[in-house]
Structures are given as C-alpha cells and as structure tokens.
C-alpha positions in Angstrom: 18.3 -3.5 -21.8 18.7 -1.3 -18.4 17.2 1.4 -19.7 13.8 -0.5 -20.0 13.9 -2.3 -17.1 14.1 1.0 -14.9 11.2 2.5 -16.9 9.3 -0.9 -16.4 10.0 -1.1 -12.6 9.8 2.8 -12.1 6.5 3.1 -13.6 5.2 0.1 -12.1 6.3 1.4 -8.9 4.2 4.0 -9.2 1.4 3.2 -10.1 1.7 1.0 -7.1 2.1 4.0 -5.3 -0.3 6.1 -6.4 -3.2 2.8 -6.1 -2.2 2.6 -2.6 -2.6 6.5 -2.2 -6.0 5.7 -3.7 -6.9 3.1 -1.9 -6.1 4.8 1.8 -8.3 7.7 0.9 -11.0 5.1 0.4 -9.9 3.4 3.8 -10.2 6.8 6.2 -13.9 7.8 3.8 -14.8 4.0 5.0 -13.6 4.4 8.2 -15.3 8.2 9.0 -18.5 6.1 7.7 -18.2 3.0 9.9 -16.4 3.3 13.2 -18.0 4.7 16.4 -17.9 8.3 17.0 -17.4 7.5 20.9 -14.4 5.6 22.2 -15.2 2.0 23.0 -12.6 0.0 25.4 -14.0 -2.4 25.9 -13.7 -3.2 21.3 -10.4 -1.7 22.0 -11.4 1.1 20.1 -9.8 4.1 21.5 -7.3 5.8 19.0 -8.9 8.1 17.7 -8.9 9.3 14.0 -9.7 12.7 13.1 -11.5 13.1 9.4 -11.8 16.2 8.1 -13.2 17.2 11.4 -15.4 14.2 12.6 -13.2 11.9 15.1 -13.8 7.7 15.3 -12.4 5.2 16.9 -10.4 3.0 15.7 -8.6 -0.7 17.0 -5.0 -0.8 17.1 -5.5 -3.4 14.3 -7.6 -0.9 12.1 -4.9 1.3 12.6 -1.9 -0.2 11.4 -3.1 -1.3 8.7 -4.0 2.2 8.0 -0.9 3.6 8.5 1.1 0.4 6.5 -1.7 0.7 3.9 -0.9 4.9 3.7 2.9 5.3 4.6 4.1 1.6 1.8 2.2 3.4 -0.7 4.0 7.0 -0.2 7.4 4.9 -0.2 6.4 3.4 -3.3 5.6 6.3 -5.1 8.9 7.9 -4.3 10.9 5.3 -5.0 9.7 5.7 -8.1 10.1 9.8 -8.4 13.9 9.1 -7.2 14.0 6.2 -10.3 12.6 9.0 -12.5 15.3 11.3 -11.3 18.0 8.9 -11.6 16.4 8.1 -14.5 16.6 11.5 -16.3 20.0 12.1 -14.3 21.9 8.3 -15.8 20.2 8.0 -19.5 19.7 11.5 -21.0 22.6 12.4 -21.3 23.7 8.7 -23.8 20.5 9.6 -25.5 21.3 13.6 -26.6 25.1 12.6 -27.6 28.2 15.2 -26.9 28.3 18.8 -25.9 28.9 21.1 -29.0 
C-alpha cells in the first residue's frame, strides 16, 4: 500500500513540476512578446527582465507571479526526485529478496 502511494504521489509531483516548468517558459516567452522594452514608472514597470538578451520591464505583480510559478515548479520537481530516490532506497531492497 505504502509503495503504491509513493509511486502515485511521486509521479503526480513530477508531472505537476514539469508542467509548471513548461508553463514558466511560456510566461517568459509571453512577457518577451508583450511587455515594453522601456521602463514605465507610472505603470510600475520598473523591474528589468532579460529574456535571451532582450530586456523587458515588468511590474511587481508580474515578477512575483513568475517567480512563484517558477520556484514552486522547481520545488515540486525536486520533491518528486527525492521521493523517487527514497522509493528506490526503501523498496528496491524488499523486492530483490535477501542477499546471497
């Protein structure tokens, strides 16, 4: 039972993390296409974002949203990797049987 839960939760975290990383890449691409290339103090677009050599300016909420999605996705993907490592360490010995 615990073995199955680890597999399901680990796989789910990995898929969510990978989807979030892809979503973050899409956000960066969208920002590169739509955000202004000059700072706009009145709109609050003063945070520079360098996207492959093209500098665009985002506001605080856009920067906070992008960072939240990015770091949460990385954390989920890393948690999935840790769960996979723990799964291998804990359950692979049980499935092989005793050493000879």
